[in-house]
C-alpha positions as CSV (number, residue, x, y, z in Angstrom):
1,M,13.0,0.5,12.1
2,N,11.5,1.0,8.8
3,K,13.4,3.4,6.6
4,K,11.3,3.0,3.5
5,V,8.9,5.6,2.1
6,T,6.2,5.6,-0.6
7,G,7.9,7.3,-3.8
8,K,6.3,9.6,-6.1
9,K,5.3,7.2,-8.7
10,A,3.5,4.9,-5.9
11,A,2.0,7.9,-4.3
12,S,0.5,9.1,-7.5
13,S,-0.8,5.6,-8.1
14,A,-2.2,5.4,-4.7
15,S,-4.0,8.7,-5.0
16,K,-5.6,7.7,-8.4
17,T,-6.7,4.3,-6.4
18,L,-8.3,6.4,-3.9
19,K,-10.2,8.9,-6.2
20,N,-11.6,6.0,-8.3
21,S,-15.3,5.3,-7.2
22,S,-15.0,1.7,-8.7
23,T,-12.1,0.5,-6.6
24,G,-12.6,-2.0,-4.0
25,S,-12.4,-1.3,-0.3
26,K,-9.2,-3.6,0.1
27,S,-7.5,-1.7,-2.8
28,K,-8.4,1.6,-1.0
29,S,-7.1,0.4,2.3
30,A,-3.8,-0.6,0.7
31,A,-3.4,2.7,-1.2
32,G,-4.3,4.7,1.9
33,S,-1.4,2.9,3.9
34,A,1.0,3.5,1.0
35,L,0.0,7.4,0.8
36,S,0.2,8.0,4.6
37,Q,3.9,6.8,4.5
38,T,5.0,9.2,1.8
39,K,7.8,11.2,3.4
40,A,7.2,9.5,6.7
41,P,9.9,6.8,7.3
42,K,8.7,6.1,10.9
43,K,5.4,4.9,9.7
44,T,4.8,1.2,8.8
45,T,1.9,-0.6,7.2
46,S,-0.4,-2.4,9.8
47,K,-1.4,-5.8,9.6
48,K,-5.0,-5.2,8.3
49,A,-3.5,-2.9,5.6
50,A,-0.7,-5.6,4.6
51,T,-3.6,-8.2,4.4
52,A,-5.6,-5.9,2.2
53,A,-2.5,-5.3,0.1
54,S,-1.8,-8.9,-0.3
55,K,-5.3,-9.6,-1.4
56,T,-5.1,-6.5,-4.0
57,L,-2.0,-8.0,-5.3
58,S,-3.6,-11.3,-6.0
59,D,-6.8,-10.0,-7.4
60,G,-6.9,-10.2,-11.3
61,R,-9.3,-7.6,-11.3
62,A,-7.3,-5.0,-9.7
63,S,-5.9,-2.0,-11.7
64,K,-2.1,-1.5,-12.3
65,A,-2.3,1.6,-10.0
66,S,-4.1,-0.3,-7.2
67,K,-1.3,-3.0,-7.5
68,S,1.5,-0.5,-7.4
69,A,0.0,1.1,-4.3
70,A,-0.3,-2.2,-2.5
71,G,3.2,-3.3,-3.3
72,S,4.5,-0.1,-1.9
73,A,2.3,-0.6,1.3
74,L,3.6,-4.4,1.5
75,A,7.3,-3.1,1.0
76,Q,6.8,-1.0,4.2
77,K,5.4,-3.6,6.4
78,P,7.8,-4.3,9.4
79,G,9.5,-7.9,9.3
80,K,9.4,-10.5,11.7
81,N,12.0,-10.4,14.6
82,K,14.3,-13.5,14.2
83,K,15.4,-14.5,17.7
């Protein structure tokens, strides 16, 4: 089970990303995922949000706030079960 939650700094970045009208949809998806996991250790990042977060991190035009939120979302993605 995931025990990670979004910290205050990443939550603030996610909020700024969501409020910014010029932010792209992928960045907003990742930010929304990160923000929804504030104080919620049972929630994890979905596959769709993780893909959006990955694309946000590799986008040279994305703001520092967007990348912070995307990093937080990716950190809360469930790992693959090794068998």
